[in-house]
C-alpha positions in Angstrom: 21.0 -44.1 -15.3 23.7 -46.7 -13.9 27.5 -47.2 -15.3 28.5 -50.7 -16.1 32.7 -51.0 -17.0 32.8 -54.4 -19.0 37.0 -56.0 -18.8 38.2 -58.4 -21.3 40.9 -58.8 -23.2 39.1 -60.0 -25.9 37.4 -57.2 -28.1 34.5 -60.1 -29.4 33.8 -60.8 -25.4 33.1 -57.2 -24.9 30.7 -56.5 -28.0 29.4 -59.8 -27.1 28.2 -58.2 -23.8 27.9 -55.0 -24.4 25.0 -56.0 -27.3 23.4 -59.1 -24.5 22.9 -55.7 -22.4 21.2 -53.6 -25.4 19.1 -56.6 -26.2 17.9 -56.8 -22.8 17.5 -53.1 -22.9 18.8 -52.4 -19.5 19.3 -48.9 -18.9 23.3 -49.3 -18.4 25.8 -46.6 -19.7 28.8 -49.2 -20.6 32.5 -48.0 -20.6 35.1 -51.0 -21.8 38.7 -51.0 -20.4 40.8 -54.4 -22.2 42.7 -54.9 -19.3 43.0 -54.7 -15.1 45.4 -51.8 -15.1 43.2 -49.5 -17.7 40.4 -50.2 -15.9 41.7 -49.6 -12.3 43.0 -46.4 -13.5 39.9 -44.8 -15.1 38.1 -46.6 -11.8 40.1 -43.9 -10.1 38.8 -41.5 -11.8 35.2 -41.9 -13.0 32.5 -43.0 -10.6 31.2 -46.5 -11.6 28.2 -48.4 -10.5 29.4 -52.1 -12.3 32.0 -54.2 -12.9 32.2 -57.3 -14.7 35.3 -58.7 -15.8 37.4 -61.3 -16.7 39.5 -63.3 -14.7 42.4 -64.3 -16.7 43.9 -61.1 -18.5 47.3 -59.9 -19.0 49.0 -57.0 -16.3 46.2 -57.5 -14.0 43.9 -60.1 -13.3 39.8 -60.0 -12.8 41.0 -60.8 -9.0 43.0 -58.3 -8.4 41.5 -55.9 -10.2 38.0 -56.7 -7.9 40.1 -55.9 -4.6 41.8 -52.7 -5.9 38.0 -51.3 -7.7 37.2 -52.4 -4.1 39.5 -50.0 -1.7 38.2 -47.4 -4.7 35.0 -47.5 -4.8 33.1 -49.5 -1.4 29.8 -49.6 -3.2 30.9 -51.0 -6.3 29.1 -54.2 -7.4 31.1 -57.0 -9.3 30.6 -59.1 -11.7 33.3 -61.7 -12.5 32.9 -64.6 -15.1 35.7 -66.5 -16.5 35.6 -70.4 -18.4 34.1 -73.7 -17.1 37.1 -74.9 -16.1 38.0 -72.4 -14.1 34.8 -72.0 -11.7 36.9 -73.3 -8.6 39.3 -70.6 -9.2 36.1 -67.6 -10.2 34.0 -69.0 -6.6 37.1 -67.4 -4.8 35.8 -64.2 -6.4 33.2 -64.2 -3.9 35.6 -63.6 -1.1 36.9 -60.5 -2.9 33.5 -58.4 -2.4 32.3 -59.9 -5.8 28.2 -59.7 -6.3 27.9 -62.4 -8.4 29.9 -64.7 -11.2 29.3 -65.8 -14.6 30.9 -68.8 -16.3 31.8 -68.8 -20.0 29.7 -69.0 -22.5 27.6 -67.2 -20.6 23.9 -68.1 -20.5 21.2 -65.4 -21.4 18.8 -66.5 -18.5 21.8 -66.4 -16.1 22.9 -63.4 -17.0 19.4 -61.8 -16.8 19.3 -63.3 -13.7 22.5 -61.9 -12.7 22.3 -58.4 -14.4 18.7 -58.0 -13.4 19.5 -58.5 -9.3 22.9 -56.3 -9.4 20.8 -53.0 -11.2 18.2 -53.8 -8.5 21.0 -53.3 -5.8 22.0 -50.4 -7.8 18.5 -49.0 -7.1 18.2 -49.5 -4.1 22.0 -48.5 -2.7 20.6 -45.2 -4.8 17.9 -45.1 -3.0 19.5 -45.4 0.6 21.6 -43.0 -0.5 19.2 -39.9 -1.5 16.9 -40.7 1.5 20.2 -40.1 4.2 21.1 -37.4 2.2 17.5 -36.4 2.7 17.1 -36.8 6.4 21.4 -34.8 6.9 19.7 -32.3 5.0 17.1 -32.2 7.3 19.1 -32.0 10.3 21.5 -29.6 8.5 18.6 -27.0 8.4 17.5 -27.5 12.0 20.8 -26.7 12.8 20.6 -23.7 10.7 17.4 -22.7 11.9 17.8 -23.1 15.4 21.7 -20.9 14.8 18.8 -18.1 12.7 17.0 -17.9 15.8 19.6 -17.5 18.3 21.3 -14.8 16.8 17.5 -12.7 16.2 17.1 -12.9 19.6 20.4 -11.7 20.3 19.8 -8.9 17.5 16.6 -8.6 19.2 17.9 -8.3 23.2 15.8 -10.9 23.9 19.2 -14.0 24.2 21.7 -12.9 26.4 25.2 -14.7 25.4 26.2 -16.9 27.9 28.6 -19.6 25.5 31.0 -17.4 23.9 32.1 -20.7 21.9 28.8 -20.1 20.2 29.2 -16.8 18.5 29.8 -16.2 15.1 33.6 -16.7 14.4 34.7 -17.5 17.9 33.6 -14.4 18.7 36.4 -12.4 17.0 35.9 -8.7 16.2 32.5 -8.3 13.8 30.8 -5.5 12.2 27.0 -5.7 11.5 25.2 -4.7 8.3 21.5 -4.2 7.7 19.8 -4.2 4.4 16.9 -2.7 3.6 15.4 -2.9 0.7 12.0 -0.3 -0.2 10.1 -3.2 -2.5 9.8 -6.8 -1.3 13.0 -8.8 -2.2 14.3 -11.3 -0.1 11.5 -13.9 -0.7 12.6 -14.2 -4.1 16.1 -13.4 -4.3 17.2 -14.8 -1.6 19.4 -17.5 -2.8 21.2 -15.0 -5.1 21.5 -12.2 -2.7 23.3 -14.9 -0.7 25.4 -16.5 -3.6 26.5 -12.7 -3.9 27.6 -12.6 -0.4 29.1 -15.5 -0.7 31.5 -14.1 -3.8 32.3 -11.0 -1.7 33.1 -12.5 1.5 34.7 -15.1 0.5 32.2 -17.6 2.9 33.2 -15.3 6.2 29.8 -14.5 7.1 25.7 -15.1 8.8 23.6 -14.0 7.1 20.4 -13.4 8.7 16.7 -12.9 6.6 14.6 -11.0 8.7 11.5 -10.4 6.7 11.2 -9.9 3.1 12.3 -5.8 2.9 15.6 -6.6 5.3 18.3 -8.7 5.9 21.4 -8.8 8.6 25.1 -9.4 7.5 28.1 -10.3 10.2 30.9 -10.4 8.9 34.5 -10.8 10.9 37.5 -8.2 11.4 40.2 -9.3 12.7 43.1 -7.6 12.8 43.6 -3.7 12.4 41.6 -1.7 10.0 38.3 -3.7 10.3 36.4 -0.3 10.0 37.5 0.3 6.4 37.0 -3.2 5.4 33.4 -2.8 6.1 32.5 0.3 4.5 34.8 -1.0 1.4 32.5 -4.1 1.6 28.8 -2.8 2.4 30.0 0.2 -1.1 30.8 -2.9 -2.8 27.6 -5.2 -1.7 25.4 -1.9 -3.1 27.0 -1.8 -6.3 26.9 -5.1 -6.8 23.2 -5.2 -6.0 22.7 -2.6 -8.7 24.9 -4.2 -11.0 23.3 -8.0 -10.9 19.3 -7.2 -9.4 18.6 -3.2 -11.0 18.1 -2.3 -7.4 18.4 0.2 -5.0 18.9 0.0 -0.9 20.0 1.6 2.0 22.9 -0.5 3.5 23.7 0.7 7.4 27.0 -0.7 8.6 28.2 -1.0 12.6 31.3 -0.1 14.0 33.9 -2.9 15.0 32.3 -5.2 17.7 34.5 -6.9 20.0 32.2 -7.0 22.1 29.1 -9.3 21.7 27.2 -8.5 24.5 27.2 -4.7 22.6 25.5 -6.4 19.9 21.5 -5.7 20.9 22.7 -1.9 21.2 24.6 -1.9 18.1 21.6 -2.9 15.9 19.0 -0.9 17.3 21.8 2.3 16.7 21.5 0.8 13.4 17.5 0.6 13.2 17.7 4.6 13.5 20.1 5.6 11.5 17.8 3.7 9.2 15.3 6.6 9.3 17.6 8.8 7.4 17.1 6.3 4.3 13.5 8.4 3.4 15.8 11.1 2.3 17.8 9.7 -0.3 15.7 8.3 -3.4 18.7 5.7 -4.4 21.7 3.5 -3.5 22.7 4.9 0.1 25.4 3.1 2.2 24.9 5.1 5.7 27.6 4.6 9.1 25.3 3.6 12.4 26.5 6.8 14.5 27.0 8.9 12.2 25.9 12.3 11.7 24.4 12.2 8.9 22.8 15.5 8.8 25.0 16.1 6.1 24.4 13.3 3.8 21.3 15.0 2.9 21.0 14.7 -1.0 20.8 18.1 -2.5 17.9 16.9 -4.2 15.6 17.1 -1.1 13.6 20.6 -1.1 13.3 22.2 1.9 9.8 21.7 1.7 10.3 18.1 2.1 12.5 19.0 5.0 9.1 21.5 6.7 6.6 18.8 5.8 8.2 16.2 7.9 9.0 18.8 10.9 5.8 19.7 10.8 4.2 16.4 11.1 6.2 15.3 13.7 5.9 18.7 15.3 1.7 18.4 14.6 1.6 14.8 16.5 3.9 16.3 19.6 6.9 14.2 18.3 9.4 16.9 19.5 11.9 14.6 19.5 12.0 13.4 16.3 11.4 17.5 14.5 15.3 17.9 16.4 16.6 15.6 14.1 14.7 16.5 11.0 15.6 20.4 12.3 19.3 19.2 12.2 18.8 17.9 8.9 16.8 21.2 7.3 19.6 23.7 8.5 21.7 21.4 7.3 20.0 21.8 3.9 19.9 25.1 4.4 24.2 26.1 5.2 25.0 23.7 2.1 22.7 25.4 -0.3 23.3 29.0 1.1 21.0 30.9 -1.0 18.7 31.5 1.7 18.2 34.8 3.1 18.7 34.9 6.6 15.3 36.4 6.9 13.8 33.6 4.9 15.4 31.3 7.4 14.0 33.4 10.1 10.5 33.3 8.8 10.9 29.3 7.7 11.5 29.0 11.9 8.9 31.3 13.0 6.6 28.8 11.4 7.3 25.6 12.8 7.4 27.8 15.9 4.1 29.2 15.3 2.4 25.4 14.5 4.3 24.1 17.6 2.5 26.7 20.4 -1.0 25.2 18.2 -0.4 22.1 18.9 0.3 23.0 22.7 -2.5 24.3 25.3 0.8 25.1 27.7 1.8 28.1 25.4 0.0 31.8 26.2 0.5 34.3 22.8 2.7 36.2 24.4 5.4 32.9 24.7 5.3 32.8 21.0 5.8 36.2 20.7 8.7 36.7 22.5 10.0 33.4 21.3 9.6 34.6 17.8 11.6 38.0 18.7 14.3 36.2 20.4 14.1 33.9 16.6 14.5 37.6 14.5 16.9 39.4 16.9 19.5 36.2 16.6 22.7 36.9 14.6 23.9 34.2 13.4 21.7 30.7 11.3 23.4 29.0 14.4 21.7 30.8 17.2 18.2 30.3 15.0 18.7 26.6 15.3 19.3 26.9 18.7 16.3 29.0 19.8 13.8 26.9 17.7 14.9 23.5 19.9 15.3 25.5 23.3 11.5 26.5 22.0 10.7 23.4 21.1 11.6 21.1 24.6 10.4 24.3 26.8 6.4 23.3 24.6 6.9 19.8 24.6 4.2 18.3 27.2 4.1 15.8 29.9 4.2 12.3 29.2 0.0 12.4 29.3 -2.8 9.9 28.0 -2.0 8.9 24.4 -3.5 11.2 21.9 -6.2 9.8 19.7 -5.3 11.1 16.7 -2.2 9.5 17.2 -4.2 6.1 17.1 -6.6 7.0 14.9 -3.6 7.1 12.3 -2.6 3.5 13.8 -5.8 1.8 13.7 -6.2 3.4 10.4 -2.4 1.6 9.0 -3.4 -1.7 11.1 -7.0 -2.0 9.0 -5.1 -0.8 5.6 -2.9 -4.3 6.7 -5.2 -6.5 7.4 -7.2 -6.1 4.6 -4.3 -6.1 1.9 -1.5 -7.8 3.3 -1.8 -10.3 0.5 -0.7 -7.3 -1.5 2.8 -5.8 -1.9 2.7 -3.0 0.5 5.6 -1.3 1.8 6.2 1.3 4.3 5.9 4.2 1.4 2.9 2.6 0.0 1.0 2.8 3.1 1.9 6.3 4.0 1.0 7.6 0.9 -2.9 6.2 1.7 -3.0 8.1 5.3 -1.2 11.1 3.8 2.0 11.0 6.1 5.5 11.0 5.6 7.0 7.7 6.0 9.7 9.1 8.4 7.2 9.8 10.8 5.1 7.2 9.6 7.5 4.7 10.4 8.3 6.2 14.0 5.1 6.7 15.1 4.3 3.2 14.5 6.5 1.7 16.0 6.5 4.1 19.3 3.2 3.3 19.8 2.6 -0.9 19.1 6.2 -1.6 19.4 7.1 -2.7 16.3 8.4 -2.2 13.4 5.6 -1.7 10.4 7.1 -4.3 8.5 7.3 -6.6 11.0 3.3 -6.0 11.4 3.0 -6.9 8.1 4.6 -10.5 8.3 3.1 -11.2 11.4 -0.2 -10.6 8.8 0.8 -12.7 6.8 1.8 -15.7 9.5 -0.9 -15.3 11.3 -3.5 -15.5 8.1 -1.3 -18.8 7.0 -2.2 -20.7 10.6 -5.9 -19.5 10.5 -5.6 -22.2 6.5 -3.9 -24.4 8.1 -6.1 -24.6 11.4 -9.6 -24.1 9.3 -8.8 -26.0 5.6 -7.5 -28.7 4.0 -5.4 -26.1 1.3 -2.1 -27.5 -0.4 0.7 -25.4 1.8 1.5 -23.9 -2.0 -1.9 -22.1 -2.2 -1.7 -21.4 1.9 1.5 -19.1 1.2 -0.5 -17.7 -2.4 -3.1 -16.7 0.3 -1.0 -15.4 2.7 0.7 -13.0 0.3 3.8 -14.8 -0.5 5.8 -15.3 -3.8 7.8 -18.1 -2.7 6.8 -21.4 -0.9 9.6 -22.4 0.2 10.5 -18.9 1.2 6.9 -19.2 3.9 8.0 -22.4 5.0 11.7 -20.6 6.5 9.3 -17.5 7.5 6.8 -20.0 8.8 9.7 -22.0 11.0 11.5 -19.1 12.4 8.3 -17.4 13.9 6.3 -20.2 15.2 9.7 -22.4 16.0 7.5 -25.7 13.2 7.4 -25.6 10.0 3.4 -25.8 8.1 3.8 -29.6 7.5 4.6 -29.9 10.5 1.8 -27.9 12.6 -0.7 -29.5 10.7 0.1 -33.1 11.2 0.3 -32.5 15.0 -3.3 -30.9 14.4 -4.4 -33.7 12.5 -2.8 -35.9 15.6 
């Protein structure tokens, strides 16, 4: 609905014009002013589409009002009306940006013609403004997409930084936060999450959505004390997520980065630290690069840690086993309720499993290792014997283990069949009877990408196939590809393929 401001020092004239507008069913919001000064005061504070003003009024006449009003609101449509004797005077009003003029007494047909023409002009301008806004929005989104793609490539080491001017925050020191959810989150709550980030950072941030489960937040760290600021912000963000979204998450924050050439290595370290999330049930904030062995919560049982280590050993992943062994010994030392004999028994069991998986060691070697374990005088020495034994047992690089291939192929079949469902790493790990930490490690080692990224890839490839082979609506394709939000699907598709689903279809049909 457009707004018209009627200005006349005679109330009867204002009432007459208001009545004509009502009788002709024009959808206009009418405002009145009794002189030019009051009208100009209103115009300077409020948007108006049409100004209809008499010429002769006290304090400020209609022509002066028209001139001042054009300065205050350049797109304003102006209609000036006057008595017949002032016709020549009124005609000069056309040079003051007036759209038209009317003579008193007002002729109904003439009034209808002038008003219809002015309202149509307002409608045309509104349409043009809307189109311009849409074009600017599309242009801005294109810039944002290019920016996000560049930053994502920098994170993953695909893009080398050659232009310091393009760096976030003018290239000043910054830190990264990797936010990870066990369940899908960002495809439904990304905008609300960004609002929370906006409030927390006062607008100083870069936010990259990686997939439905993960996003990376970049925060500037000027001056000193940046590391504490990032830790405090990570904890505040985790608390806000819990309060606003009732979700648990893992946030891994990085050291302060002064050289952006190091950002890829820093991000890789954060992903490695993220593996510790499997030992926490609730929200946890971790620092990348910390010795996290002492952070494992008390509720994690010895049996859980042993099962995790044995899975790594069973599949010949001794490096992964070593990390879990550190967690086990930290857990045993902290609890302090385990006897030396019990600890040595646990380690002997791990060694037995390792020797059984290796064809390179004889029974005598196993017995000697067990003897060394039981002769150890401290828990630290027991751990060193165990780690040394694993390093000696570890096989040379050889052909890929068929059992690992079988597991990965089984996981791939699950994803290909059920990618539309809310399948997460934990859900798939349960289906193949593996610990999530081991499955995450194995899948990335065998395929070169994380399981979460593979799920995203399957969804998007399915969407592209439907775009290629059907006439389905894009909103329906998003649903068939397993996306809850069509707008999120379109953003993800463009980030992955470099083109929107609609544009992709248009190119196919050319």
